[in-house]
TORLO-759866 format. One record per residue: residue number from 0; x, y negated, z of N, C-alpha, C, CB in turn. Coordinates in steps of 0.02 Angstrom, whole numbers, plus 50000, padded with zeros to 5 digits. Glycine has a CB too. Layout:
! residues N
{NUM,{X,Y,Z},{X,Y,Z},{X,Y,Z},{X,Y,Z}} ...
//
This chain:
! residues 173
{0,{40993,47558,38944},{41058,47585,38960},{41079,47632,38903},{41057,47623,39029}} {1,{41141,47624,38879},{41162,47668,38824},{41183,47736,38850},{41219,47636,38784}} {2,{41192,47783,38804},{41206,47853,38822},{41271,47862,38861},{41207,47895,38760}} {3,{41322,47824,38845},{41386,47833,38880},{41381,47810,38953},{41442,47795,38845}} {4,{41342,47759,38966},{41332,47736,39035},{41289,47787,39073},{41298,47665,39036}} {5,{41238,47813,39040},{41196,47864,39072},{41239,47925,39090},{41138,47884,39026}} {6,{41282,47945,39044},{41326,48002,39056},{41373,47989,39114},{41366,48019,38993}} {7,{41402,47930,39117},{41448,47912,39172},{41412,47913,39239},{41479,47843,39159}} {8,{41351,47886,39241},{41312,47885,39303},{41295,47957,39324},{41247,47843,39294}} {9,{41276,47998,39276},{41261,48068,39290},{41322,48105,39317},{41235,48104,39227}} {10,{41381,48093,39288},{41443,48125,39312},{41460,48104,39383},{41501,48108,39265}} {11,{41454,48040,39398},{41468,48015,39465},{41419,48046,39515},{41464,47938,39468}} {12,{41355,48048,39497},{41304,48078,39540},{41320,48151,39553},{41234,48071,39508}} {13,{41338,48188,39501},{41354,48259,39508},{41414,48269,39553},{41368,48291,39439}} {14,{41465,48227,39548},{41524,48233,39591},{41507,48220,39664},{41578,48185,39568}} {15,{41466,48170,39676},{41447,48155,39745},{41409,48213,39775},{41404,48091,39748}} {16,{41364,48243,39737},{41325,48299,39762},{41367,48362,39770},{41266,48313,39714}} {17,{41412,48374,39724},{41450,48437,39723},{41515,48435,39764},{41466,48455,39654}} {18,{41540,48377,39783},{41604,48373,39817},{41609,48418,39879},{41618,48302,39838}} {19,{41558,48420,39923},{41564,48464,39980},{41571,48538,39960},{41505,48456,40026}} {20,{41543,48557,39904},{41546,48627,39881},{41613,48643,39849},{41490,48641,39833}} {21,{41651,48591,39829},{41713,48602,39793},{41774,48599,39839},{41720,48550,39739}} {22,{41764,48600,39904},{41819,48596,39950},{41867,48654,39939},{41794,48596,40023}} {23,{41931,48639,39949},{41982,48690,39940},{41976,48743,39995},{42052,48659,39940}} {24,{42006,48800,39982},{42010,48852,40033},{42060,48829,40086},{42030,48921,40001}} {25,{42044,48842,40149},{42092,48822,40201},{42154,48864,40198},{42059,48827,40270}} {26,{42212,48835,40215},{42273,48876,40218},{42270,48923,40277},{42336,48831,40223}} {27,{42297,48983,40269},{42298,49031,40324},{42350,49010,40375},{42312,49103,40298}} {28,{42337,49020,40439},{42386,49004,40490},{42450,49045,40480},{42358,49017,40561}} {29,{42507,49015,40498},{42571,49049,40492},{42570,49114,40532},{42629,49003,40516}} {30,{42591,49168,40501},{42594,49233,40534},{42531,49275,40527},{42608,49222,40606}} {31,{42482,49250,40489},{42419,49286,40480},{42406,49298,40406},{42361,49246,40511}} {32,{42369,49351,40391},{42354,49369,40322},{42282,49395,40317},{42403,49421,40296}} {33,{42258,49397,40255},{42192,49425,40240},{42197,49501,40243},{42166,49401,40171}} {34,{42149,49535,40273},{42150,49608,40272},{42146,49635,40201},{42092,49636,40315}} {35,{42177,49691,40189},{42175,49723,40123},{42111,49763,40115},{42237,49768,40112}} {36,{42096,49782,40053},{42037,49823,40041},{42045,49892,40074},{42024,49831,39965}} {37,{42106,49917,40078},{42117,49981,40111},{42102,49977,40186},{42190,50005,40100}} {38,{42115,49919,40216},{42104,49910,40287},{42030,49898,40304},{42145,49852,40313}} {39,{41991,49882,40253},{41920,49866,40264},{41875,49910,40219},{41906,49792,40250}} {40,{41894,49972,40212},{41859,50018,40168},{41798,50050,40200},{41905,50071,40143}} {41,{41787,50038,40264},{41731,50070,40300},{41665,50056,40265},{41728,50046,40373}} {42,{41624,50108,40260},{41562,50105,40221},{41514,50050,40245},{41527,50171,40224}} {43,{41511,50037,40310},{41464,49986,40336},{41478,49917,40307},{41468,49984,40412}} {44,{41539,49905,40285},{41557,49839,40256},{41528,49829,40186},{41633,49832,40253}} {45,{41504,49883,40154},{41477,49878,40086},{41414,49836,40082},{41463,49946,40059}} {46,{41381,49824,40139},{41318,49786,40140},{41328,49711,40130},{41282,49798,40205}} {47,{41391,49688,40133},{41406,49616,40127},{41459,49605,40073},{41431,49588,40196}} {48,{41447,49556,40030},{41493,49541,39975},{41563,49523,40000},{41466,49485,39932}} {49,{41566,49490,40058},{41631,49471,40087},{41654,49521,40140},{41626,49402,40118}} {50,{41622,49579,40142},{41641,49635,40186},{41641,49616,40260},{41710,49660,40166}} {51,{41599,49566,40278},{41594,49542,40347},{41661,49514,40372},{41570,49597,40394}} {52,{41700,49485,40327},{41765,49457,40345},{41767,49381,40339},{41819,49487,40301}} {53,{41721,49352,40301},{41720,49279,40288},{41648,49255,40291},{41752,49262,40219}} {54,{41637,49198,40323},{41572,49165,40321},{41584,49091,40308},{41531,49175,40387}} {55,{41537,49061,40273},{41540,48989,40258},{41475,48957,40278},{41554,48978,40182}} {56,{41481,48902,40316},{41423,48864,40338},{41448,48798,40366},{41381,48904,40391}} {57,{41402,48752,40377},{41420,48688,40408},{41413,48696,40484},{41374,48629,40382}} {58,{41465,48722,40516},{41461,48738,40587},{41453,48677,40633},{41522,48775,40607}} {59,{41482,48620,40613},{41480,48561,40657},{41430,48508,40635},{41548,48530,40661}} {60,{41392,48520,40583},{41338,48475,40563},{41360,48411,40531},{41299,48459,40622}} {61,{41420,48409,40501},{41443,48348,40469},{41427,48345,40394},{41517,48340,40478}} {62,{41391,48395,40370},{41372,48396,40299},{41424,48426,40253},{41358,48328,40277}} {63,{41480,48451,40281},{41534,48480,40241},{41541,48554,40260},{41601,48442,40251}} {64,{41551,48596,40211},{41556,48668,40222},{41619,48686,40260},{41554,48705,40154}} {65,{41612,48728,40311},{41667,48754,40351},{41673,48829,40335},{41656,48741,40427}} {66,{41722,48861,40366},{41732,48931,40352},{41757,48967,40415},{41782,48941,40294}} {67,{41739,49029,40423},{41768,49072,40474},{41794,49135,40439},{41715,49091,40531}} {68,{41850,49160,40465},{41881,49219,40434},{41911,49264,40487},{41935,49198,40384}} {69,{41909,49328,40473},{41945,49376,40513},{42011,49390,40478},{41903,49443,40523}} {70,{42066,49383,40515},{42133,49391,40487},{42173,49439,40529},{42168,49323,40484}} {71,{42224,49467,40498},{42271,49512,40532},{42339,49479,40538},{42276,49580,40495}} {72,{42374,49494,40591},{42442,49469,40599},{42486,49502,40545},{42471,49484,40670}} {73,{42533,49463,40519},{42579,49489,40468},{42615,49552,40491},{42630,49436,40451}} {74,{42631,49556,40554},{42668,49614,40580},{42623,49671,40600},{42710,49593,40639}} {75,{42558,49665,40587},{42511,49719,40601},{42497,49729,40675},{42537,49783,40573}} {76,{42507,49676,40715},{42500,49682,40788},{42438,49649,40816},{42561,49653,40821}} {77,{42392,49629,40774},{42333,49598,40802},{42282,49577,40751},{42352,49539,40842}} {78,{42221,49563,40776},{42165,49540,40737},{42143,49473,40766},{42106,49592,40737}} {79,{42129,49425,40723},{42106,49360,40747},{42044,49337,40710},{42161,49310,40739}} {80,{42001,49302,40747},{41944,49268,40718},{41960,49194,40718},{41877,49283,40757}} {81,{41961,49164,40659},{41977,49094,40651},{41918,49056,40621},{42039,49085,40607}} {82,{41910,48994,40643},{41863,48948,40612},{41904,48891,40582},{41809,48921,40663}} {83,{41886,48871,40522},{41919,48816,40487},{41866,48762,40476},{41951,48839,40419}} {84,{41871,48708,40515},{41821,48655,40512},{41847,48599,40467},{41805,48628,40584}} {85,{41807,48583,40417},{41827,48532,40367},{41836,48464,40400},{41774,48527,40312}} {86,{41888,48430,40378},{41904,48363,40402},{41904,48316,40342},{41973,48362,40439}} {87,{41919,48254,40354},{41923,48205,40300},{41978,48225,40251},{41936,48134,40327}} {88,{41971,48204,40190},{42021,48212,40137},{42037,48285,40121},{42085,48177,40157}} {89,{41989,48330,40131},{41997,48399,40110},{42041,48441,40154},{42024,48400,40042}} {90,{42056,48418,40215},{42096,48458,40261},{42050,48497,40308},{42145,48413,40301}} {91,{42080,48541,40347},{42042,48582,40394},{42076,48582,40462},{42036,48655,40367}} {92,{42035,48584,40514},{42061,48595,40582},{42048,48669,40597},{42026,48548,40635}} {93,{42101,48703,40619},{42097,48775,40630},{42087,48791,40704},{42161,48809,40605}} {94,{42039,48835,40718},{42024,48858,40785},{42033,48933,40788},{41952,48837,40807}} {95,{42074,48958,40834},{42079,49029,40847},{42025,49044,40899},{42151,49051,40873}} {96,{41972,49078,40879},{41915,49091,40922},{41923,49154,40964},{41852,49097,40882}} {97,{41955,49205,40937},{41966,49266,40974},{42025,49303,40943},{41902,49311,40974}} {98,{42061,49339,40986},{42117,49379,40962},{42118,49445,40998},{42184,49341,40971}} {99,{42124,49498,40960},{42131,49566,40987},{42204,49588,40973},{42079,49616,40954}} {100,{42236,49619,41022},{42305,49639,41014},{42314,49699,40967},{42335,49656,41081}} {101,{42261,49738,40958},{42264,49798,40917},{42232,49784,40849},{42230,49858,40953}} {102,{42272,49787,40796},{42246,49775,40729},{42194,49825,40707},{42304,49774,40680}} {103,{42191,49883,40740},{42142,49934,40722},{42070,49910,40733},{42154,49998,40762}} {104,{42061,49857,40772},{41994,49829,40781},{41963,49807,40714},{41996,49770,40829}} {105,{42003,49798,40663},{41976,49778,40598},{41927,49831,40572},{42034,49767,40547}} {106,{41933,49892,40595},{41889,49945,40572},{41818,49938,40598},{41916,50012,40594}} {107,{41809,49901,40653},{41743,49897,40684},{41716,49826,40695},{41744,49932,40750}} {108,{41758,49775,40685},{41737,49706,40699},{41717,49671,40634},{41794,49667,40733}} {109,{41667,49627,40639},{41644,49589,40580},{41614,49523,40601},{41593,49630,40541}} {110,{41599,49481,40551},{41567,49417,40564},{41511,49407,40514},{41618,49359,40559}} {111,{41462,49368,40535},{41405,49350,40493},{41383,49280,40513},{41347,49402,40501}} {112,{41340,49250,40475},{41315,49183,40490},{41248,49189,40527},{41307,49141,40426}} {113,{41239,49146,40577},{41177,49142,40615},{41144,49075,40598},{41189,49150,40693}} {114,{41082,49074,40575},{41050,49010,40560},{41031,48973,40625},{40987,49021,40517}} {115,{41022,48907,40621},{40999,48869,40679},{40934,48899,40705},{40991,48794,40662}} {116,{40924,48892,40771},{40863,48917,40801},{40873,48932,40874},{40839,48980,40765}} {117,{40820,48957,40905},{40821,48975,40976},{40832,49050,40982},{40754,48953,41011}} {118,{40882,49069,41023},{40900,49140,41030},{40905,49159,41104},{40965,49155,40993}} {119,{40883,49219,41120},{40894,49246,41187},{40967,49269,41192},{40845,49305,41203}} {120,{40997,49254,41249},{41065,49277,41262},{41063,49347,41292},{41103,49227,41309}} {121,{41122,49376,41302},{41124,49443,41331},{41092,49445,41400},{41197,49468,41335}} {122,{41106,49393,41441},{41075,49393,41507},{41000,49379,41502},{41109,49341,41553}} {123,{40979,49340,41452},{40908,49327,41441},{40870,49388,41418},{40899,49272,41391}} {124,{40906,49435,41388},{40876,49499,41366},{40875,49550,41423},{40913,49527,41306}} {125,{40905,49531,41480},{40905,49575,41538},{40962,49625,41540},{40842,49612,41540}} {126,{41013,49618,41497},{41070,49664,41499},{41108,49658,41565},{41118,49651,41440}} {127,{41107,49598,41594},{41137,49584,41659},{41109,49519,41684},{41216,49581,41654}} {128,{41120,49503,41746},{41096,49440,41775},{41136,49382,41746},{41100,49441,41852}} {129,{41102,49326,41734},{41135,49266,41711},{41180,49239,41767},{41084,49213,41687}} {130,{41242,49227,41751},{41289,49198,41799},{41278,49122,41801},{41363,49214,41780}} {131,{41310,49090,41848},{41306,49017,41853},{41331,48986,41788},{41347,48991,41914}} {132,{41292,48941,41760},{41310,48909,41697},{41284,48945,41635},{41384,48904,41692}} {133,{41262,49007,41642},{41234,49044,41586},{41159,49030,41582},{41247,49121,41594}} {134,{41134,49031,41521},{41063,49020,41511},{41032,49080,41476},{41050,48955,41471}} {135,{40968,49093,41488},{40936,49151,41455},{40923,49139,41380},{40871,49167,41490}} {136,{40926,49077,41359},{40916,49060,41288},{40966,49007,41268},{40842,49036,41275}} {137,{40979,49005,41203},{41022,48953,41176},{40990,48926,41113},{41094,48981,41162}} {138,{40991,48861,41106},{40965,48827,41047},{41024,48808,41003},{40922,48765,41065}} {139,{41029,48839,40946},{41083,48822,40898},{41058,48767,40852},{41104,48885,40856}} {140,{41093,48711,40853},{41075,48654,40810},{41104,48661,40740},{41098,48589,40842}} {141,{41156,48702,40734},{41190,48712,40670},{41201,48788,40662},{41258,48673,40667}} {142,{41219,48810,40602},{41236,48880,40594},{41293,48899,40641},{41256,48896,40521}} {143,{41295,48962,40661},{41347,48987,40707},{41378,49049,40676},{41317,49002,40777}} {144,{41429,49074,40710},{41464,49134,40688},{41443,49192,40733},{41542,49123,40691}} {145,{41415,49243,40703},{41398,49305,40739},{41459,49350,40735},{41334,49340,40708}} {146,{41492,49361,40791},{41552,49402,40796},{41531,49467,40828},{41609,49366,40837}} {147,{41536,49521,40790},{41507,49584,40814},{41554,49643,40807},{41443,49598,40778}} {148,{41540,49693,40849},{41570,49759,40842},{41517,49802,40811},{41596,49788,40912}} {149,{41531,49831,40754},{41482,49869,40716},{41446,49920,40760},{41515,49905,40657}} {150,{41379,49914,40761},{41337,49960,40799},{41341,49949,40875},{41357,50029,40784}} {151,{41367,49891,40897},{41376,49881,40968},{41362,49808,40986},{41447,49901,40990}} {152,{41404,49780,41028},{41395,49712,41056},{41409,49657,41005},{41440,49703,41116}} {153,{41381,49597,41019},{41397,49539,40979},{41393,49476,41021},{41349,49534,40919}} {154,{41428,49425,40997},{41428,49359,41028},{41421,49307,40973},{41494,49347,41069}} {155,{41395,49248,40991},{41391,49192,40944},{41443,49141,40964},{41320,49161,40944}} {156,{41481,49118,40915},{41524,49060,40922},{41486,49002,40891},{41596,49070,40889}} {157,{41475,48950,40929},{41436,48893,40904},{41472,48828,40921},{41365,48893,40933}} {158,{41459,48776,40881},{41490,48711,40890},{41454,48673,40945},{41490,48672,40824}} {159,{41493,48649,40994},{41466,48608,41047},{41485,48535,41032},{41494,48630,41117}} {160,{41435,48494,41017},{41449,48425,40998},{41479,48384,41054},{41385,48392,40975}} {161,{41462,48399,41116},{41488,48360,41173},{41564,48368,41180},{41453,48381,41238}} {162,{41589,48429,41171},{41660,48442,41178},{41697,48444,41111},{41671,48508,41214}} {163,{41659,48441,41056},{41687,48446,40989},{41733,48508,40983},{41727,48383,40971}} {164,{41706,48563,41006},{41741,48627,41002},{41690,48683,41001},{41790,48635,41063}} {165,{41715,48743,40987},{41671,48801,40987},{41662,48828,41058},{41700,48856,40941}} {166,{41602,48854,41071},{41588,48890,41132},{41564,48959,41112},{41534,48853,41176}} {167,{41565,49004,41159},{41543,49073,41146},{41488,49092,41195},{41603,49122,41152}} {168,{41441,49131,41170},{41389,49158,41213},{41376,49230,41193},{41323,49115,41208}} {169,{41371,49274,41243},{41355,49345,41230},{41282,49352,41210},{41370,49388,41293}} {170,{41269,49391,41158},{41201,49400,41133},{41178,49473,41142},{41197,49381,41058}} {171,{41219,49521,41126},{41200,49591,41131},{41250,49629,41174},{41196,49624,41062}} {172,{41229,49688,41196},{41274,49726,41240},{41318,49773,41202},{41235,49766,41291}} 
//
């Protein structure tokens, strides 16, 4: 094989491997914006390069990188947690996972990635009795979104393959 053919094969191989990593950024939903640095200046955010505002992982297990972001309403009237799940042809399906009416929640709310694994839920830790349908443990098959209030409670948003949507489970009090 001559050098130009080897180079072409190498380029094609590199594109196939790197394509999931080169996905475009999802468009922000109408009426929402990225928080400013002034709005997220709290010292606890310094521990994360993305200030606990953005996480990237393959939430639904399709081999393509997805994203979750905390956004503020343009009019300053709310905080939202959004998941952007990659679709065919570089598009995204947007899920509003949680919304707080008070934008001041940006001072205390954050997100992080949770690796696959077995986790005790809040009721499994004994914070309260498990209600009907709640389980003391949850097995995450894919990375999940840890949605937390700094120094307080947290919940996991995880992809449910049966419903092809996100579900939420309380983890901490």
